[in-house]
C-alpha positions, 0 to 999 in steps of 0.5 A: 623616577619614583618606583610607583610612577615608573610602574605606572608608566610601564603599565601605560606603555604596555596597555597602549601596545596591547590596544594597538591591535593589528588586524582587518575589521569590517564596520557598518557605516551608520550615516550613509549618504551618497556623496556623488550624483553620478555614482549610486553607491559612493560615500565619503570614506573620511566622513563615514561614521562607523559602528562602534563594534565591527561586524567582522574581525580577524577572528572571523576570517579563516583565510583571505586569498589576495589573488581571488579577493575571496575571504573564507570565514570561520564558523563563528564568522558565518554565524554572524550573518544568521541574524544580519539583515542585508537590505536588497540595496546592500549594506554599506561597510568599511574595511579597516586595517589597524584602525585605518579606513582602507575602502568602502564596500557593500555587503550585497543581498543574495536575492537582490536584482539591483546593480552596484557601481562600486565594490561589493561582496555576497558575504553569505555566498562566497565572500568574493570582493568584486568591483561593479555589478554587473561587470560593466557597471562601475564608477571610479577606480577600483580601491581593492588593491591597497598596497598596505593591505596587500602586504598585510594579507600576503604576510598574514595568510602566507601566499 
């Protein structure tokens, strides 16, 4: 292999390894469409078009308590909600791990009186990720306890 080609190859490999970050991110769903007439807040995870920039990433997360499903944000993370407008009917988002879509959820408005039949959180109050609001208003199975996500959170946040 020629020296220039070899160094180019090493640079390419190094860049690819660097760009494959390992982290949790939350993305806004740009083309929200309800995918089930029996479920008010369902959307097709595979077809969901995500924003090009995450709403939150791991630099915004101070701690993720797996048992309580609560995320504690850094000051920078909290600040991101200062100007974010969460509609009364919620803001659809997707939690990803290492670029893979794990599950959809809703950032919920703190003053909303609407119910949510899927996963939701009040990110401006306590960021506890819950399933069904109120508790007896649920559709489908609870996707929050993904095995890969659990392994990652438990190893990253030493629980």
